[in-house]
N, CA, C and O of each residue as an XYZ file, in Angstrom:
732
protein
N      32.673     13.290    -18.918
C      32.191     14.398    -18.109
C      32.654     15.693    -18.759
O      33.838     15.841    -19.061
N      31.745     16.629    -18.977
C      32.119     17.876    -19.640
C      32.945     18.768    -18.720
O      32.808     18.728    -17.498
N      33.789     19.557    -19.328
C      34.568     20.530    -18.557
C      33.882     21.882    -18.667
O      33.273     22.199    -19.688
N      33.983     22.663    -17.624
C      33.328     23.957    -17.592
C      34.381     25.055    -17.600
O      35.459     24.918    -17.022
N      34.038     26.150    -18.273
C      34.953     27.278    -18.309
C      34.860     28.095    -17.024
O      35.836     28.720    -16.608
N      33.701     28.089    -16.407
C      33.568     28.788    -15.130
C      32.792     27.888    -14.172
O      32.041     27.019    -14.614
N      32.963     28.083    -12.884
C      32.256     27.228    -11.925
C      30.731     27.349    -12.013
O      30.024     26.440    -11.577
N      30.217     28.430    -12.558
C      28.776     28.635    -12.635
C      28.153     28.082    -13.916
O      26.930     28.068    -14.059
N      28.981     27.635    -14.833
C      28.463     27.150    -16.109
C      27.931     25.719    -15.947
O      28.653     24.823    -15.510
N      26.664     25.524    -16.306
C      26.040     24.204    -16.244
C      25.416     23.935    -17.602
O      24.719     24.783    -18.158
N      25.672     22.751    -18.127
C      25.093     22.457    -19.435
C      23.662     21.940    -19.297
O      23.209     21.641    -18.192
N      22.972     21.837    -20.395
C      21.562     21.439    -20.378
C      21.373     20.006    -19.901
O      20.339     19.685    -19.315
N      22.355     19.138    -20.141
C      22.239     17.748    -19.686
C      22.203     17.690    -18.157
O      21.414     16.939    -17.584
N      23.047     18.473    -17.501
C      23.036     18.505    -16.042
C      21.709     19.060    -15.511
O      21.194     18.571    -14.505
N      21.163     20.064    -16.170
C      19.866     20.599    -15.767
C      18.766     19.553    -15.933
O      17.879     19.440    -15.086
N      18.824     18.788    -17.026
C      17.836     17.741    -17.267
C      17.912     16.677    -16.173
O      16.884     16.236    -15.658
N      19.132     16.266    -15.819
C      19.320     15.255    -14.776
C      18.829     15.787    -13.430
O      18.146     15.077    -12.691
N      19.175     17.030    -13.115
C      18.727     17.638    -11.865
C      17.203     17.702    -11.812
O      16.602     17.364    -10.792
N      16.575     18.135    -12.907
C      15.110     18.207    -12.964
C      14.498     16.823    -12.801
O      13.505     16.659    -12.093
N      15.091     15.827    -13.456
C      14.585     14.454    -13.360
C      14.657     13.949    -11.923
O      13.712     13.337    -11.425
N      15.779     14.209    -11.261
C      15.936     13.767     -9.874
C      14.952     14.475     -8.945
O      14.378     13.847     -8.054
N      14.756     15.768     -9.146
C      13.807     16.504     -8.316
C      12.380     16.030     -8.560
O      11.589     15.921     -7.623
N      12.049     15.748     -9.821
C      10.717     15.242    -10.151
C      10.492     13.886     -9.510
O       9.420     13.629     -8.962
N      11.504     13.006     -9.574
C      11.397     11.685     -8.959
C      11.221     11.815     -7.456
O      10.398     11.120     -6.860
N      11.997     12.711     -6.836
C      11.890     12.920     -5.391
C      10.497     13.419     -5.021
O       9.891     12.936     -4.065
N       9.992     14.392     -5.787
C       8.658     14.935     -5.511
C       7.591     13.867     -5.698
O       6.661     13.774     -4.896
N       7.712     13.062     -6.743
C       6.739     11.988     -6.982
C       6.804     10.965     -5.866
O       5.776     10.439     -5.439
N       8.022     10.678     -5.384
C       8.189      9.712     -4.300
C       7.509     10.227     -3.035
O       6.803      9.478     -2.360
N       7.718     11.491     -2.716
C       7.090     12.082     -1.538
C       5.569     12.084     -1.700
O       4.839     11.770     -0.760
N       5.096     12.441     -2.902
C       3.667     12.476     -3.167
C       3.076     11.074     -3.044
O       1.993     10.911     -2.481
N       3.770     10.061     -3.561
C       3.287      8.681     -3.488
C       3.119      8.226     -2.061
O       2.137      7.564     -1.725
N       4.074      8.577     -1.215
C       3.985      8.211      0.195
C       2.771      8.868      0.829
O       2.053      8.244      1.610
N       2.546     10.124      0.490
C       1.395     10.836      1.012
C       0.109     10.208      0.509
O      -0.848     10.058      1.269
N       0.075      9.838     -0.770
C      -1.116      9.226     -1.342
C      -1.432      7.922     -0.630
O      -2.593      7.654     -0.322
N      -0.421      7.112     -0.365
C      -0.644      5.827      0.281
C      -1.206      6.019      1.681
O      -2.198      5.384      2.039
N      -0.595      6.873      2.467
C      -1.089      7.120      3.813
C      -2.426      7.861      3.760
O      -3.291      7.666      4.614
N      -2.579      8.702      2.760
C      -3.830      9.423      2.581
C      -4.966      8.437      2.315
O      -6.092      8.640      2.770
N      -4.666      7.377      1.581
C      -5.668      6.345      1.292
C      -6.179      5.721      2.595
O      -7.381      5.518      2.763
N      -5.271      5.424      3.498
C      -5.659      4.842      4.785
C      -6.534      5.828      5.551
O      -7.570      5.452      6.100
N      -6.116      7.084      5.586
C      -6.871      8.115      6.301
C      -8.258      8.292      5.673
O      -9.252      8.420      6.388
N      -8.322      8.300      4.337
C      -9.616      8.461      3.663
C     -10.550      7.293      3.956
O     -11.745      7.497      4.172
N     -10.020      6.077      3.965
C     -10.852      4.911      4.279
C     -11.383      5.006      5.710
O     -12.549      4.710      5.967
N     -10.525      5.418      6.628
C     -10.968      5.563      8.020
C     -12.023      6.660      8.142
O     -13.005      6.515      8.869
N     -11.806      7.753      7.422
C     -12.742      8.873      7.465
C     -14.094      8.470      6.871
O     -15.139      8.840      7.406
N     -14.081      7.721      5.777
C     -15.315      7.281      5.133
C     -16.183      6.470      6.088
O     -17.405      6.619      6.113
N     -15.539      5.610      6.872
C     -16.286      4.788      7.828
C     -16.385      5.434      9.214
O     -17.058      4.908     10.101
N     -15.717      6.567      9.392
C     -15.793      7.272     10.673
C     -15.115      6.540     11.813
O     -15.631      6.505     12.930
N     -13.951      5.951     11.532
C     -13.218      5.203     12.556
C     -11.806      5.765     12.688
O     -11.351      6.543     11.849
N     -11.123      5.357     13.754
C      -9.713      5.702     13.904
C      -8.897      4.412     13.910
O      -9.444      3.325     13.726
N      -7.598      4.537     14.122
C      -6.741      3.353     14.020
C      -6.895      2.386     15.190
O      -6.350      1.283     15.150
N      -7.622      2.777     16.222
C      -7.807      1.891     17.372
C      -9.079      1.052     17.277
O      -9.392      0.312     18.210
N      -9.815      1.150     16.181
C     -11.083      0.431     16.033
C     -10.847     -1.084     16.038
O      -9.891     -1.581     15.442
N     -11.740     -1.801     16.723
C     -11.643     -3.265     16.746
C     -12.360     -3.828     15.522
O     -13.136     -3.129     14.871
N     -12.094     -5.087     15.220
C     -12.758     -5.725     14.081
C     -14.269     -5.783     14.283
O     -15.033     -5.583     13.339
N     -14.693     -6.054     15.498
C     -16.128     -6.138     15.786
C     -16.794     -4.782     15.549
O     -17.858     -4.709     14.934
N     -16.167     -3.713     16.040
C     -16.708     -2.367     15.829
C     -16.714     -2.012     14.346
O     -17.676     -1.435     13.840
N     -15.646     -2.358     13.665
C     -15.532     -2.073     12.237
C     -16.639     -2.779     11.451
O     -17.226     -2.200     10.538
N     -16.913     -4.014     11.808
C     -17.959     -4.786     11.129
C     -19.333     -4.149     11.355
O     -20.130     -4.040     10.424
N     -19.605     -3.731     12.583
C     -20.886     -3.093     12.901
C     -21.041     -1.785     12.136
O     -22.093     -1.517     11.556
N     -19.994     -0.979     12.138
C     -20.026      0.305     11.428
C     -20.207      0.076      9.931
O     -20.972      0.789      9.282
N     -19.515     -0.901      9.388
C     -19.630     -1.238      7.970
C     -21.066     -1.634      7.626
O     -21.630     -1.134      6.653
N     -21.652     -2.519      8.410
C     -23.020     -2.982      8.132
C     -24.026     -1.831      8.215
O     -24.911     -1.717      7.368
N     -23.891     -0.988      9.222
C     -24.807      0.150      9.353
C     -24.640      1.132      8.200
O     -25.627      1.669      7.698
N     -23.410      1.368      7.780
C     -23.154      2.267      6.656
C     -23.746      1.693      5.377
O     -24.323      2.425      4.574
N     -23.606      0.392      5.187
C     -24.157     -0.248      3.987
C     -25.688     -0.213      4.002
O     -26.308     -0.074      2.947
N     -26.292     -0.336      5.158
C     -27.757     -0.247      5.244
C     -28.228      1.132      4.799
O     -29.223      1.261      4.086
N     -27.498      2.161      5.229
C     -27.882      3.535      4.900
C     -27.688      3.870      3.427
O     -28.434      4.677      2.873
N     -26.702      3.263      2.793
C     -26.389      3.643      1.411
C     -26.563      2.495      0.422
O     -25.928      2.492     -0.633
N     -27.401      1.534      0.741
C     -27.587      0.394     -0.158
C     -28.402      0.825     -1.383
O     -29.417      1.505     -1.235
N     -27.973      0.440     -2.583
C     -28.666      0.839     -3.818
C     -30.128      0.384     -3.885
O     -30.937      1.034     -4.547
N     -30.477     -0.702     -3.224
C     -31.853     -1.207     -3.269
C     -32.846     -0.280     -2.564
O     -34.053     -0.408     -2.768
N     -32.363      0.639     -1.748
C     -33.243      1.597     -1.076
C     -33.759      2.663     -2.040
O     -34.715      3.375     -1.729
N     -33.130      2.773     -3.208
C     -33.474      3.822     -4.167
C     -34.128      3.204     -5.406
O     -33.559      3.234     -6.498
N     -35.317      2.650     -5.226
C     -36.007      1.941     -6.306
C     -36.457      2.899     -7.402
O     -36.245      2.621     -8.582
N     -37.066      4.007     -7.043
C     -37.625      4.936     -8.030
C     -36.693      6.095     -8.372
O     -37.011      6.900     -9.247
N     -35.576      6.193     -7.714
C     -34.646      7.308     -7.914
C     -33.360      6.789     -8.558
O     -32.461      6.311     -7.867
N     -33.281      6.886     -9.889
C     -32.132      6.351    -10.631
C     -30.834      7.061    -10.241
O     -29.807      6.410    -10.049
N     -30.872      8.383    -10.125
C     -29.669      9.137     -9.753
C     -29.219      8.760     -8.342
O     -28.024      8.601     -8.089
N     -30.163      8.619     -7.441
C     -29.844      8.218     -6.072
C     -29.277      6.815     -6.011
O     -28.372      6.534     -5.226
N     -29.817      5.925     -6.852
C     -29.331      4.543     -6.888
C     -27.892      4.488     -7.389
O     -27.060      3.776     -6.826
N     -27.600      5.246     -8.452
C     -26.233      5.263     -8.992
C     -25.246      5.838     -7.974
O     -24.133      5.336     -7.820
N     -25.667      6.888     -7.292
C     -24.812      7.479     -6.258
C     -24.587      6.487     -5.111
O     -23.482      6.372     -4.582
N     -25.650      5.778     -4.741
C     -25.545      4.778     -3.671
C     -24.640      3.622     -4.084
O     -23.900      3.092     -3.254
N     -24.689      3.223     -5.357
C     -23.798      2.159     -5.847
C     -22.342      2.572     -5.710
O     -21.510      1.788     -5.251
N     -22.034      3.798     -6.106
C     -20.659      4.293     -6.000
C     -20.209      4.356     -4.546
O     -19.097      3.953     -4.206
N     -21.093      4.869     -3.695
C     -20.737      4.968     -2.280
C     -20.552      3.583     -1.671
O     -19.622      3.363     -0.895
N     -21.435      2.649     -2.021
C     -21.316      1.305     -1.441
C     -20.037      0.615     -1.914
O     -19.422     -0.131     -1.153
N     -19.631      0.855     -3.161
C     -18.357      0.293     -3.643
C     -17.194      0.848     -2.826
O     -16.283      0.114     -2.442
N     -17.238      2.149     -2.568
C     -16.182      2.781     -1.768
C     -16.173      2.243     -0.344
O     -15.109      2.003      0.228
N     -17.351      2.056      0.225
C     -17.460      1.548      1.593
C     -16.930      0.121      1.672
O     -16.210     -0.228      2.607
N     -17.285     -0.702      0.692
C     -16.813     -2.093      0.666
C     -15.296     -2.138      0.557
O     -14.637     -2.884      1.281
N     -14.739     -1.329     -0.358
C     -13.280     -1.283     -0.519
C     -12.607     -0.831      0.772
O     -11.619     -1.424      1.205
N     -13.143      0.222      1.385
C     -12.570      0.745      2.626
C     -12.620     -0.304      3.730
O     -11.647     -0.490      4.460
N     -13.745     -0.984      3.850
C     -13.899     -2.005      4.890
C     -12.880     -3.127      4.720
O     -12.183     -3.485      5.669
N     -12.794     -3.678      3.523
C     -11.864     -4.790      3.299
C     -10.411     -4.360      3.506
O      -9.605     -5.116      4.050
N     -10.087     -3.151      3.072
C      -8.730     -2.652      3.257
C      -8.417     -2.490      4.741
O      -7.366     -2.931      5.205
N      -9.327     -1.859      5.488
C      -9.082     -1.626      6.912
C      -9.049     -2.925      7.706
O      -8.288     -3.040      8.667
N      -9.858     -3.898      7.325
C      -9.801     -5.207      7.985
C      -8.434     -5.838      7.754
O      -7.861     -6.435      8.666
N      -7.909     -5.708      6.534
C      -6.637     -6.362      6.207
C      -5.443     -5.768      6.945
O      -4.452     -6.466      7.162
N      -5.511     -4.487      7.337
C      -4.381     -3.885      8.058
C      -4.653     -3.744      9.553
O      -3.813     -3.223     10.287
N      -5.800     -4.196     10.004
C      -6.165     -4.101     11.417
C      -5.226     -4.952     12.271
O      -4.892     -6.071     11.881
N      -4.795     -4.446     13.425
C      -3.896     -5.215     14.295
C      -4.451     -6.588     14.705
O      -3.687     -7.540     14.864
N      -5.767     -6.691     14.876
C      -6.356     -7.989     15.232
C      -6.168     -9.003     14.104
O      -5.860    -10.168     14.356
N      -6.353     -8.560     12.869
C      -6.151     -9.446     11.718
C      -4.695     -9.861     11.642
O      -4.390    -11.033     11.422
N      -3.793     -8.906     11.821
C      -2.371     -9.226     11.752
C      -1.960    -10.156     12.881
O      -1.119    -11.034     12.688
N      -2.543     -9.970     14.050
C      -2.232    -10.858     15.175
C      -2.724    -12.274     14.898
O      -2.048    -13.247     15.231
N      -3.893    -12.385     14.292
C      -4.468    -13.691     13.985
C      -3.568    -14.488     13.033
O      -3.455    -15.709     13.151
N      -2.937    -13.792     12.099
C      -2.108    -14.473     11.098
C      -0.611    -14.274     11.333
O       0.198    -14.558     10.449
N      -0.237    -13.785     12.525
C       1.168    -13.486     12.817
C       2.074    -14.703     12.674
O       3.167    -14.600     12.118
N       1.630    -15.844     13.166
C       2.459    -17.054     13.100
C       2.770    -17.421     11.642
O       3.912    -17.728     11.301
N       1.751    -17.384     10.801
C       1.952    -17.674      9.373
C       2.880    -16.636      8.740
O       3.764    -16.982      7.956
N       2.673    -15.362      9.087
C       3.506    -14.283      8.548
C       4.962    -14.457      8.968
O       5.867    -14.359      8.139
N       5.186    -14.714     10.250
C       6.556    -14.881     10.741
C       7.211    -16.114     10.143
O       8.405    -16.095      9.844
N       6.451    -17.184      9.966
C       6.970    -18.395      9.320
C       7.424    -18.071      7.897
O       8.513    -18.463      7.478
N       6.584    -17.360      7.170
C       6.909    -17.007      5.786
C       8.108    -16.079      5.716
O       9.043    -16.332      4.957
N       8.094    -15.007      6.499
C       9.158    -14.006      6.386
C      10.493    -14.480      6.946
O      11.540    -13.960      6.559
N      10.475    -15.449      7.842
C      11.745    -15.914      8.409
C      12.314    -17.130      7.682
O      13.530    -17.319      7.663
N      11.459    -17.953      7.085
C      11.956    -19.205      6.509
C      11.827    -19.321      4.999
O      12.504    -20.152      4.393
N      10.986    -18.522      4.381
C      10.778    -18.637      2.941
C      11.471    -17.479      2.224
O      11.253    -16.314      2.555
N      12.295    -17.807      1.254
C      12.963    -16.771      0.475
C      11.975    -16.084     -0.457
O      10.856    -16.553     -0.667
N      12.415    -14.970     -1.003
C      11.578    -14.191     -1.908
C      11.616    -14.819     -3.294
O      12.683    -15.095     -3.843
N      10.434    -15.037     -3.843
C      10.310    -15.550     -5.208
C      10.379    -14.389     -6.201
O      11.089    -14.460     -7.204
N       9.635    -13.322     -5.910
C       9.592    -12.159     -6.791
C       9.097    -10.966     -5.977
O       8.477    -11.136     -4.927
N       9.373     -9.761     -6.466
C       8.848     -8.563     -5.826
C       8.747     -7.458     -6.854
O       9.509     -7.414     -7.820
N       7.798     -6.569     -6.633
C       7.652     -5.409     -7.505
C       7.118     -4.235     -6.698
O       6.641     -4.394     -5.574
N       7.208     -3.068     -7.288
C       6.926     -1.827     -6.579
C       6.057     -0.938     -7.447
O       6.350     -0.721     -8.623
N       4.976     -0.422     -6.853
C       4.109      0.485     -7.590
C       3.403      1.415     -6.614
O       2.720      0.961     -5.695
N       3.569      2.709     -6.815
C       2.887      3.729     -6.013
C       3.074      3.531     -4.510
O       2.101      3.489     -3.757
N       4.306      3.413     -4.086
C       4.665      3.286     -2.675
C       4.218      1.973     -2.042
O       4.237      1.840     -0.818
N       3.820      1.011     -2.855
C       3.446     -0.307     -2.341
C       4.429     -1.327     -2.894
O       4.571     -1.480     -4.107
N       5.099     -2.016     -1.990
C       6.038     -3.072     -2.354
C       5.330     -4.405     -2.149
O       4.906     -4.729     -1.040
N       5.207     -5.170     -3.220
C       4.577     -6.488     -3.139
C       5.684     -7.530     -3.190
O       6.486     -7.553     -4.123
N       5.718     -8.390     -2.180
C       6.733     -9.445     -2.103
C       6.030    -10.792     -2.155
O       5.150    -11.089     -1.347
N       6.446    -11.608     -3.138
C       5.917    -12.961     -3.282
C       6.990    -13.927     -2.804
O       8.141    -13.855     -3.236
N       6.606    -14.827     -1.912
C       7.547    -15.772     -1.321
C       7.449    -17.133     -1.993
O       6.454    -17.454     -2.643
N       8.502    -17.925     -1.824
C       8.539    -19.256     -2.423
C       7.466    -20.181     -1.861
O       7.068    -21.134     -2.532
N       6.990    -19.922     -0.645
C       5.935    -20.771     -0.076
C       4.548    -20.418     -0.619
O       3.553    -21.030     -0.234
N       4.487    -19.428     -1.514
C       3.231    -19.063     -2.157
C       2.545    -17.848     -1.567
O       1.661    -17.277     -2.206
N       2.922    -17.436     -0.372
C       2.302    -16.264      0.247
C       2.843    -14.981     -0.366
O       4.002    -14.905     -0.773
N       1.981    -13.983     -0.421
C       2.336    -12.700     -0.990
C       1.838    -11.600     -0.051
O       0.707    -11.654      0.432
N       2.691    -10.600      0.205
C       2.340     -9.514      1.115
C       2.607     -8.168      0.458
O       3.553     -8.018     -0.315
N       1.749     -7.176      0.777
C       1.928     -5.799      0.326
C       2.442     -4.980      1.504
O       1.897     -5.055      2.605
N       3.484     -4.206      1.272
C       4.032     -3.303      2.288
C       3.719     -1.883      1.841
O       4.110     -1.468      0.751
N       3.020     -1.148      2.680
C       2.460      0.146      2.318
C       3.357      1.273      2.818
O       3.809      1.264      3.963
N       3.608      2.249      1.935
C       4.392      3.419      2.304
C       5.891      3.233      2.207
O       6.647      3.957      2.856
N       6.337      2.271      1.404
C       7.777      2.016      1.252
C       8.375      3.099      0.346
O       7.912      3.277     -0.780
N       9.386      3.816      0.815
C      10.020      4.833     -0.026
C      10.722      4.204     -1.233
O      11.210      3.076     -1.172
N      10.759      4.948     -2.304
C      11.378      4.464     -3.542
C      12.848      4.112     -3.330
O      13.331      3.123     -3.882
N      13.556      4.903     -2.544
C      14.981      4.622     -2.332
C      15.192      3.306     -1.580
O      16.199      2.632     -1.797
N      14.266      2.933     -0.709
C      14.356      1.638     -0.024
C      14.165      0.509     -1.025
O      14.869     -0.499     -0.971
N      13.211      0.677     -1.940
C      12.994     -0.323     -2.992
C      14.246     -0.461     -3.862
O      14.654     -1.576     -4.189
N      14.851      0.658     -4.235
C      16.058      0.620     -5.074
C      17.182     -0.106     -4.342
O      17.909     -0.892     -4.949
N      17.330      0.149     -3.051
C      18.348     -0.564     -2.267
C      18.063     -2.055     -2.244
O      18.991     -2.863     -2.282
N      16.794     -2.430     -2.183
C      16.431     -3.848     -2.185
C      16.769     -4.486     -3.531
O      17.272     -5.608     -3.583
N      16.493     -3.770     -4.610
C      16.818     -4.277     -5.951
C      18.315     -4.513     -6.076
O      18.742     -5.509     -6.661
N      19.107     -3.607     -5.534
C      20.561     -3.690     -5.654
C      21.219     -4.553     -4.579
O      22.428     -4.780     -4.626
N      20.453     -5.025     -3.633
C      21.017     -5.832     -2.543
C      21.491     -7.183     -3.061
O      20.904     -7.758     -3.978
N      22.560     -7.672     -2.455
C      23.082     -8.991     -2.814
C      22.038    -10.067     -2.529
O      21.875    -11.009     -3.305
N      21.339     -9.917     -1.417
C      20.276    -10.857     -1.046
C      19.011    -10.067     -0.696
O      18.898     -9.542      0.412
N      18.058     -9.979     -1.634
C      16.818     -9.259     -1.333
C      16.078     -9.826     -0.116
O      15.437     -9.078      0.621
N      16.164    -11.139      0.095
C      15.489    -11.743      1.254
C      16.086    -11.222      2.558
O      15.355    -10.880      3.487
N      17.408    -11.163      2.624
C      18.068    -10.659      3.830
C      17.762     -9.169      4.015
O      17.497     -8.718      5.130
N      17.801     -8.411      2.917
C      17.486     -6.985      2.987
C      16.068     -6.780      3.523
O      15.837     -5.923      4.376
N      15.128     -7.568      3.019
C      13.734     -7.440      3.460
C      13.597     -7.770      4.945
O      12.872     -7.087      5.669
N      14.289     -8.810      5.398
C      14.218     -9.167      6.822
C      14.753     -8.034      7.694
O      14.243     -7.800      8.790
N      15.771     -7.336      7.217
C      16.394     -6.277      8.018
C      15.681     -4.928      7.907
O      15.643     -4.164      8.872
N      15.111     -4.631      6.724
C      14.633     -3.270      6.481
C      13.154     -3.139      6.110
O      12.615     -2.033      6.160
N      12.495     -4.213      5.747
C      11.095     -4.130      5.317
C      10.161     -4.733      6.363
O       9.272     -4.050      6.873
N      10.360     -6.003      6.681
C       9.484     -6.692      7.625
C       9.545     -5.985      8.976
O      10.629     -5.747      9.510
N       8.411     -5.661      9.512
C       8.348     -4.997     10.809
C       8.498     -3.489     10.750
O       8.332     -2.814     11.766
N       8.811     -2.945      9.574
C       9.019     -1.502      9.459
C       7.859     -0.775      8.789
O       7.735      0.444      8.912
N       7.010     -1.518      8.081
C       5.936     -0.897      7.313
C       4.614     -1.608      7.577
O       4.582     -2.779      7.953
N       3.529     -0.874      7.372
C       2.201     -1.481      7.440
C       2.132     -2.505      6.319
O       2.535     -2.227      5.189
N       1.623     -3.681      6.631
C       1.533     -4.712      5.597
C       0.166     -5.366      5.634
O      -0.580     -5.259      6.607
N      -0.133     -6.043      4.547
C      -1.336     -6.862      4.480
C      -1.091     -8.012      3.530
O      -0.269     -7.918      2.618
N      -1.803     -9.087      3.746
C      -1.641    -10.253      2.891
C      -2.274     -9.938      1.542
O      -3.427     -9.515      1.464
N      -1.500    -10.153      0.481
C      -1.981     -9.850     -0.863
C      -2.558    -11.080     -1.541
O      -3.280    -10.956     -2.530
N      -2.254    -12.253     -1.032
C      -2.809    -13.458     -1.631
C      -1.849    -14.620     -1.540
O      -0.782    -14.542     -0.932
N      -2.273    -15.708     -2.173
C      -1.477    -16.922     -2.226
C      -1.364    -17.310     -3.688
O      -2.360    -17.335     -4.410
N      -0.138    -17.616     -4.126
C       0.062    -18.031     -5.511
C      -0.545    -19.410     -5.719
O      -0.502    -20.262     -4.832
N      -1.107    -19.616     -6.894
C      -1.716    -20.907     -7.223
C      -0.636    -21.934     -7.528
O       0.408    -21.605     -8.091
N      -0.895    -23.157     -7.157
C       0.024    -24.261     -7.442
C      -0.129    -24.661     -8.902
O      -1.233    -24.642     -9.446
N       0.979    -25.022     -9.531
C       0.912    -25.470    -10.930
C       0.508    -26.913    -11.030
O       0.403    -27.450    -12.133
């Protein structure tokens, strides 16, 4: 650790570390906003709020797809390309919103609770405020809006499974990310 001649003297290494920490903090805050912003944008695209039922969501999705289906633009190439892009966005938004819908989570709650309470973590990784946890039973879940510092605490925890049970499960919006294939 360097010694300073006056209390106000700071070397360039300390400034670099301070800048790095502030940049990481800002990126972490931005990532959280981006993740929640994604949910808001998907809801806005389909014109729904967080209280929408699966049945309503399906009806809205089908009507939106009818209005913007690329096959409606046979002679208009620019319109067809625009409709393709919009329909891709609508499909992505629909599948994402279905996966985080309370009805979907309620339907699979027993499986989720079985996995999170009895199966240890096989692997986990973090990208853009999304924590993906793969369990030994093959199930994998994405937790949305997880702060970077929570992920770092999980990495450093003696037991990531115990840490997740105490601080991740039940604290963040989640969705099933898939099932690992058997070898």
